[in-house]
Backbone bond lengths (Angstrom), bond angles and torsions (degrees), N, CA, C in turn:
res aa  C-N    CA-C-N  psi(-1)  N-CA   C-N-CA  omega(-1)  CA-C   N-CA-C  phi
1 X - - - 1.444 - - 1.511 105.39 -
2 X 1.408 119.41 -55.84 1.394 125.97 176.50 1.446 114.72 -49.74
3 X 1.412 118.54 -49.13 1.402 122.04 -178.08 1.512 110.44 -63.31
4 X 1.367 122.45 -38.65 1.432 123.87 179.30 1.563 111.38 -60.42
5 X 1.362 115.92 -44.97 1.463 121.15 -178.53 1.567 108.98 -63.14
6 X 1.330 117.97 -43.27 1.520 121.06 178.80 1.577 108.21 -62.78
7 X 1.197 118.52 -48.49 1.438 122.06 178.21 1.506 110.06 -55.44
8 X 1.337 117.52 -51.47 1.446 119.83 -175.88 1.567 109.80 -67.49
9 X 1.297 120.74 -33.25 1.532 122.34 177.08 1.507 104.43 -72.65
10 X 1.283 125.79 -39.42 1.366 123.03 173.31 1.500 116.97 -59.44
11 X 1.333 118.21 -46.87 1.428 122.47 178.96 1.540 113.20 -65.15
12 X 1.383 112.46 -38.00 1.425 113.48 173.67 1.546 119.14 -65.89
13 X 1.327 116.28 -30.82 1.414 123.53 175.98 1.493 113.39 -71.25
14 X 1.253 121.51 -21.44 1.471 127.48 174.25 1.502 117.30 -92.76
15 X 1.394 115.53 -6.94 1.445 115.60 175.02 1.556 112.61 -71.73
16 X 1.368 112.83 147.28 1.547 111.16 -179.76 1.440 108.20 -71.03
17 X 1.343 118.63 149.71 1.473 127.04 -173.84 1.525 104.04 -80.69
18 X 1.244 119.38 143.46 1.458 125.46 178.28 1.552 107.16 -116.41
19 X 1.257 115.91 28.16 1.452 121.00 -176.81 1.461 113.41 -122.01
20 X 1.235 119.56 -169.00 1.490 125.22 -175.82 1.481 106.55 -66.08
21 X 1.380 111.39 154.80 1.458 117.56 177.81 1.537 106.06 -86.13
22 X 1.324 112.35 171.64 1.541 115.59 172.61 1.436 109.83 -70.22
23 X 1.370 115.89 162.02 1.427 122.09 175.70 1.410 113.96 -58.25
24 X 1.372 113.55 149.10 1.532 116.28 173.88 1.508 101.93 -115.59
25 X 1.376 117.18 115.98 1.489 116.50 -173.72 1.505 108.00 58.58
26 X 1.321 119.11 -129.56 1.409 116.56 -178.74 1.549 109.92 -104.42
27 X 1.324 120.25 15.45 1.474 123.48 179.12 1.510 111.48 -98.71
28 X 1.310 110.77 132.23 1.516 119.51 175.71 1.587 106.33 -77.35
29 X 1.325 118.66 143.11 1.386 124.49 179.82 1.521 106.61 -114.37
30 X 1.365 120.66 88.03 1.493 118.68 -177.19 1.574 113.78 -72.23
31 X 1.302 114.06 154.32 1.495 118.60 168.27 1.507 109.67 -58.82
32 X 1.267 121.76 137.63 1.525 125.10 13.31 1.545 109.88 -106.03
33 X 1.240 120.03 22.62 1.496 122.85 174.05 1.472 108.26 -67.28
34 X 1.296 121.18 139.97 1.495 130.00 -171.53 1.588 112.07 -127.09
35 X 1.213 117.37 127.78 1.463 124.22 170.55 1.483 112.60 -108.33
36 X 1.335 119.51 -3.78 1.486 122.61 171.17 1.460 110.81 -164.88
37 X 1.237 113.86 177.82 1.635 119.52 -177.22 1.564 110.34 -71.35
38 X 1.281 115.67 -13.59 1.496 122.41 -177.80 1.429 116.86 -89.03
39 X 1.396 119.36 -4.66 1.405 117.64 -179.74 1.581 110.12 -156.82
40 X 1.350 115.84 157.56 1.439 120.23 178.12 1.569 105.87 69.18
41 X 1.306 109.06 -168.92 1.512 121.10 176.81 1.463 108.72 -104.81
42 X 1.360 118.21 124.17 1.554 119.28 -179.24 1.458 112.83 -65.12
43 X 1.269 122.08 -12.50 1.522 119.61 174.17 1.520 111.01 -73.26
44 X 1.310 118.74 -13.66 1.487 123.86 174.16 1.414 111.64 -112.02
45 X 1.263 120.23 49.33 1.517 125.54 -177.25 1.517 113.30 -73.14
46 X 1.245 114.78 129.17 1.425 126.17 169.26 1.545 107.83 -132.75
47 X 1.272 114.80 169.57 1.469 116.71 -168.49 1.566 111.19 -125.68
48 X 1.364 116.72 140.62 1.360 124.61 178.30 1.601 104.39 -108.09
49 X 1.389 112.34 109.70 1.396 119.83 177.40 1.408 112.71 -121.85
50 X 1.335 117.14 114.10 1.521 121.54 -175.11 1.469 115.85 46.37
51 X 1.411 114.19 51.82 1.411 121.42 179.50 1.421 117.12 68.15
52 X 1.261 123.29 18.65 1.519 128.73 175.07 1.511 110.05 -123.63
53 X 1.241 119.15 129.21 1.514 122.32 169.44 1.472 111.69 -75.56
54 X 1.410 113.02 139.34 1.456 116.42 177.37 1.456 108.47 -141.85
55 X 1.314 115.51 155.20 1.491 127.05 -176.22 1.495 103.69 -115.90
56 X 1.367 117.61 129.95 1.454 125.19 178.11 1.454 108.80 -85.43
57 X 1.300 125.67 111.41 1.432 126.71 -178.41 1.454 112.46 -95.71
58 X 1.359 119.37 -30.70 1.447 123.04 177.73 1.544 99.99 -156.16
59 X 1.394 112.32 161.45 1.449 118.01 -177.52 1.582 112.02 -51.55
60 X 1.347 117.60 114.30 1.432 122.20 176.98 1.515 111.95 88.23
61 X 1.303 122.45 -2.34 1.460 126.18 -174.16 1.525 106.06 -112.15
62 X 1.352 121.11 109.75 1.451 120.07 179.75 1.551 109.30 -120.75
63 X 1.374 114.03 146.61 1.410 120.07 -176.65 1.613 101.43 -115.37
64 X 1.326 114.84 136.59 1.464 116.73 179.98 1.626 105.60 -81.36
65 X 1.350 108.96 136.74 1.466 115.40 176.13 1.503 111.56 -87.20
66 X 1.362 115.46 116.14 1.435 119.61 -177.97 1.494 115.70 -83.73
67 X 1.331 118.46 -24.82 1.513 124.13 178.36 1.460 110.47 -163.14
68 X 1.323 110.69 156.86 1.501 119.07 177.89 1.497 102.93 -133.39
69 X 1.284 117.76 122.90 1.457 123.91 179.16 1.517 105.15 -123.19
70 X 1.325 117.77 98.11 1.471 117.47 -179.63 1.540 112.56 -82.73
71 X 1.347 117.86 -11.96 1.450 122.98 165.17 1.560 109.22 65.19
72 X 1.381 118.87 19.05 1.395 122.18 176.56 1.526 117.09 70.41
73 X 1.392 112.59 12.42 1.456 114.22 -179.49 1.601 109.53 -112.12
74 X 1.247 115.54 150.36 1.516 117.57 173.81 1.521 110.86 -94.39
75 X 1.296 113.89 140.77 1.477 118.86 -176.73 1.469 107.57 -76.79
76 X 1.327 118.40 147.90 1.467 126.51 169.77 1.516 100.43 -95.91
77 X 1.356 111.41 115.35 1.525 118.91 -173.48 1.514 110.98 -72.25
78 X 1.303 117.61 -10.88 1.385 120.32 -179.08 1.544 115.09 -91.56
79 X 1.342 112.00 -6.81 1.551 118.21 178.66 1.453 105.30 -95.11
80 X 1.312 116.86 137.86 1.540 121.82 176.42 1.538 108.25 -74.29
81 X 1.369 115.91 150.56 1.451 119.91 171.15 1.420 107.20 -77.67
82 X 1.312 116.23 166.14 1.465 124.58 173.39 1.482 108.12 -127.13
83 X 1.315 111.24 155.09 1.445 118.66 172.72 1.413 104.72 -78.76
84 X 1.461 117.97 123.60 1.383 125.22 -177.73 1.520 114.27 -62.19
85 X 1.339 118.09 149.61 1.457 124.55 -177.14 1.549 104.01 -71.54
86 X 1.349 122.02 -8.20 1.398 119.15 -178.75 1.468 112.00 -90.56
87 X 1.354 118.27 3.42 1.434 125.16 172.01 1.519 116.37 -83.78
88 X 1.210 120.64 136.68 1.507 124.50 165.33 1.445 106.18 -117.49
89 X 1.288 119.26 113.49 1.472 125.14 177.62 1.556 105.94 -100.68
90 X 1.357 112.96 120.06 1.506 119.01 177.29 1.510 110.68 -101.03
91 X 1.297 117.62 139.67 1.412 125.63 174.72 1.533 113.50 -114.87
92 X 1.324 118.32 131.83 1.394 122.48 -171.75 1.617 111.95 -120.36
93 X 1.366 107.92 158.61 1.430 116.33 176.42 1.617 111.18 51.21
94 X 1.315 113.73 49.18 1.455 122.90 -176.09 1.542 111.76 -88.26
95 X 1.298 114.29 150.71 1.371 123.13 170.40 1.521 111.21 -102.19
96 X 1.249 123.12 172.87 1.469 126.95 177.86 1.519 106.76 -67.61
97 X 1.307 121.43 -6.13 1.523 120.10 -175.31 1.553 109.05 -90.86
98 X 1.342 120.01 14.97 1.388 112.69 178.39 1.513 114.13 -71.23
99 X 1.380 114.24 156.30 1.411 120.95 -179.23 1.540 109.67 -54.60
100 X 1.278 116.57 135.05 1.423 121.21 170.82 1.583 110.52 -72.12
101 X 1.235 111.92 101.48 1.475 118.05 179.90 1.538 102.66 -146.49
102 X 1.321 119.41 173.75 1.318 123.48 179.05 1.476 116.46 -65.41
103 X 1.329 116.72 92.41 1.589 126.47 -177.56 1.441 107.22 -121.08
104 X 1.400 111.27 146.08 1.445 119.62 164.79 1.509 106.67 -107.48
105 X 1.351 119.81 111.16 1.461 122.58 -179.99 1.515 111.63 -111.99
106 X 1.351 114.91 18.68 1.467 123.17 -175.56 1.490 110.36 -80.35
107 X 1.345 116.77 176.15 1.447 119.68 174.26 1.530 116.98 -67.51
108 X 1.396 114.18 -9.62 1.413 118.74 174.97 1.432 114.32 -93.00
109 X 1.423 117.95 -0.26 1.522 119.88 175.10 1.499 111.49 -55.37
110 X 1.339 113.56 144.80 1.459 118.92 179.89 1.578 112.81 -64.05
111 X 1.357 117.06 -22.98 1.405 119.71 174.90 1.454 119.38 -62.39
112 X 1.400 113.61 -18.22 1.466 117.38 177.28 1.503 105.48 -72.39
113 X 1.336 123.81 -32.93 1.342 123.31 179.85 1.621 112.87 -68.23
114 X 1.366 109.92 -35.85 1.500 121.87 -175.92 1.547 105.49 -64.14
115 X 1.295 118.04 -35.74 1.490 120.33 -177.00 1.505 112.90 -67.26
116 X 1.354 116.82 -13.12 1.460 118.93 177.72 1.474 114.41 -87.55
117 X 1.265 123.73 -6.14 1.432 127.69 171.47 1.539 109.62 -100.60
118 X 1.373 113.63 158.89 1.434 119.25 -174.14 1.585 115.02 -53.06
119 X 1.290 118.71 -40.08 1.421 124.12 -173.11 1.554 110.96 -67.71
120 X 1.318 111.96 -29.78 1.496 116.19 -177.94 1.582 115.24 -104.02
121 X 1.275 115.99 3.45 1.457 120.46 -175.17 1.559 111.51 -62.36
122 X 1.329 118.50 -31.18 1.431 121.47 177.88 1.593 118.72 -62.26
123 X 1.439 107.89 -18.49 1.443 114.50 -175.94 1.482 111.50 -96.25
124 X 1.261 120.08 0.07 1.496 124.30 -172.91 1.550 108.54 -60.39
125 X 1.302 118.20 135.41 1.426 121.90 169.18 1.583 108.79 88.19
126 X 1.349 118.92 1.23 1.443 120.07 177.74 1.470 110.30 -106.65
127 X 1.330 117.80 166.33 1.537 121.18 177.74 1.463 106.04 -64.45
128 X 1.313 121.10 125.95 1.541 120.91 174.75 1.518 99.40 -136.51
129 X 1.399 110.28 155.68 1.491 116.26 -176.48 1.616 102.37 -145.82
130 X 1.415 110.17 161.75 1.575 110.30 164.61 1.508 101.33 -128.81
131 X 1.437 106.89 147.61 1.459 117.64 179.04 1.471 111.96 -73.87
132 X 1.396 113.78 135.98 1.430 113.35 -179.35 1.602 106.59 -103.92
133 X 1.338 114.73 127.76 1.476 118.09 -177.61 1.484 106.07 -124.14
134 X 1.317 115.42 140.75 1.503 115.97 177.33 1.533 106.42 -132.55
135 X 1.343 115.33 164.13 1.476 119.15 -170.69 1.557 115.82 -59.06
136 X 1.306 115.12 -16.95 1.477 113.99 -176.93 1.572 112.01 -87.13
137 X 1.326 114.02 -6.31 1.511 117.60 174.33 1.471 111.10 -78.54
138 X 1.380 115.74 144.55 1.382 124.97 -176.90 1.580 109.11 -120.81
139 X 1.217 119.82 14.58 1.466 117.95 -177.80 1.511 110.62 -73.21
140 X 1.405 115.27 151.84 1.416 119.97 172.68 1.513 110.00 -120.08
141 X 1.372 114.56 16.18 1.465 120.60 -177.45 1.539 106.87 -142.79
142 X 1.263 116.88 142.76 1.440 123.43 163.28 1.467 109.42 -112.63
143 X 1.360 121.42 116.27 1.395 123.10 -173.32 1.533 109.19 -113.40
144 X 1.358 116.12 135.67 1.439 124.51 179.22 1.514 105.56 -124.91
145 X 1.317 117.12 135.09 1.461 122.65 179.06 1.566 111.50 -59.61
146 X 1.248 119.73 150.25 1.369 121.42 171.11 1.488 113.95 -59.89
147 X 1.262 121.12 129.52 1.470 120.44 -173.19 1.442 116.37 87.33
148 X 1.334 113.58 -1.89 1.490 119.69 -175.62 1.518 113.13 -76.81
149 X 1.345 114.68 -48.79 1.473 122.59 178.46 1.461 111.76 -149.25
150 X 1.272 122.79 147.86 1.425 123.51 -176.12 1.524 117.10 -99.90
151 X 1.334 115.37 -12.17 1.441 116.47 178.49 1.506 110.23 -148.78
152 X 1.291 116.33 161.46 1.568 123.97 -179.09 1.497 104.89 -151.39
153 X 1.302 109.36 158.48 1.567 122.66 169.86 1.480 102.34 -147.56
154 X 1.343 114.32 160.37 1.441 123.36 172.76 1.498 113.05 -136.50
155 X 1.346 110.04 137.84 1.493 116.30 -177.17 1.507 112.30 -124.73
156 X 1.260 119.64 134.89 1.494 121.80 179.56 1.444 112.06 -92.74
157 X 1.385 117.98 133.11 1.445 125.53 176.31 1.501 114.99 54.91
158 X 1.268 119.38 45.33 1.453 123.03 -179.34 1.614 105.06 -73.05
159 X 1.224 112.42 142.17 1.464 120.68 178.06 1.598 110.41 -115.70
160 X 1.279 119.29 143.32 1.508 117.96 -171.71 1.496 113.68 -59.14
161 X 1.379 122.72 -22.00 1.391 119.52 179.28 1.514 115.27 -101.53
162 X 1.339 115.11 -1.74 1.482 119.04 175.68 1.457 115.23 -65.63
163 X 1.286 118.59 127.80 1.521 118.04 177.67 1.571 108.41 -71.20
164 X 1.328 118.63 145.18 1.426 126.62 -172.71 1.569 109.40 -56.11
165 X 1.277 117.13 -33.33 1.494 118.66 -174.87 1.606 109.92 -76.26
166 X 1.338 118.29 -0.25 1.416 122.24 178.76 1.562 113.19 -113.14
167 X 1.354 113.21 -2.29 1.420 117.32 176.72 1.528 117.28 -61.54
168 X 1.334 116.67 152.48 1.513 122.75 175.89 1.416 109.92 -101.33
169 X 1.335 118.02 98.34 1.529 126.32 -176.58 1.481 110.80 -70.49
170 X 1.274 120.50 132.72 1.460 121.60 173.35 1.537 106.18 153.73
171 X 1.337 113.64 -172.97 1.496 122.08 -177.12 1.446 103.98 -123.41
172 X 1.393 118.50 136.46 1.494 122.93 170.80 1.480 104.26 -109.08
173 X 1.412 111.29 126.79 1.480 117.69 175.64 1.589 108.09 -105.34
174 X 1.215 117.93 156.26 1.475 120.65 172.72 1.519 112.61 -144.60
175 X 1.264 115.40 151.18 1.461 121.26 178.48 1.483 111.04 -116.56
176 X 1.310 120.58 148.60 1.395 123.21 170.58 1.516 108.81 -74.56
177 X 1.286 119.89 135.64 1.475 121.95 178.28 1.514 106.18 -73.13
178 X 1.360 113.85 150.13 1.531 114.62 178.05 1.542 109.41 -72.43
179 X 1.367 112.14 148.78 1.434 120.00 -179.52 1.466 112.19 -84.70
C-alpha cells in the first residue's frame, strides 16, 4: 500500500501542469497563457525575460506586455483572437505597392506625428500610413505585400492630441468570450 502511494505521488509530480504559470516579475500569468512547457497552454506562448513579460510578434521582434486583464472569463481556444480596435498600426517607408486595405496615408495620419520624434525621424518625407480598424472587422492579421513598407510600429489607445513621445507602444489582442 505504501509503495503504491509513493509511485502515484511520483507520477503526479511529473505530470505537466495545466494551470497558471508562475509570476514574471510582478505580473501574474493566468491560464491559458504560457511562459514554458510546464504551465499554461503552449498555443498561447509569451516570454518572461528578466522579469518582464513579452509577446513575440515576428521573429526577433518582441513587445513588452504592460498588463493582462482576463476579466474573469475563460478563453474559448477555438475562437481566433482579433486585433483590438484600440490599436493603431503605422506603416513607414511605403511604396504604392501596399496591400489595398483600410489605410490612412494622408497628411492627418498618426505616422506624421511619429516622424517628429527621434525613433521615427528616418521615415520623414516618405509615404506612411496607419491601418484603420473598426469594431465590425474580425481579422487577426494585418498583411502588407513584400516591398510595400519597410517598417512598422503599433500604438495602443492613441488619442489625436497625444504627443508621440507619450504613446503606449504595443499590440492589444482580444478574444470573443464563449457564448
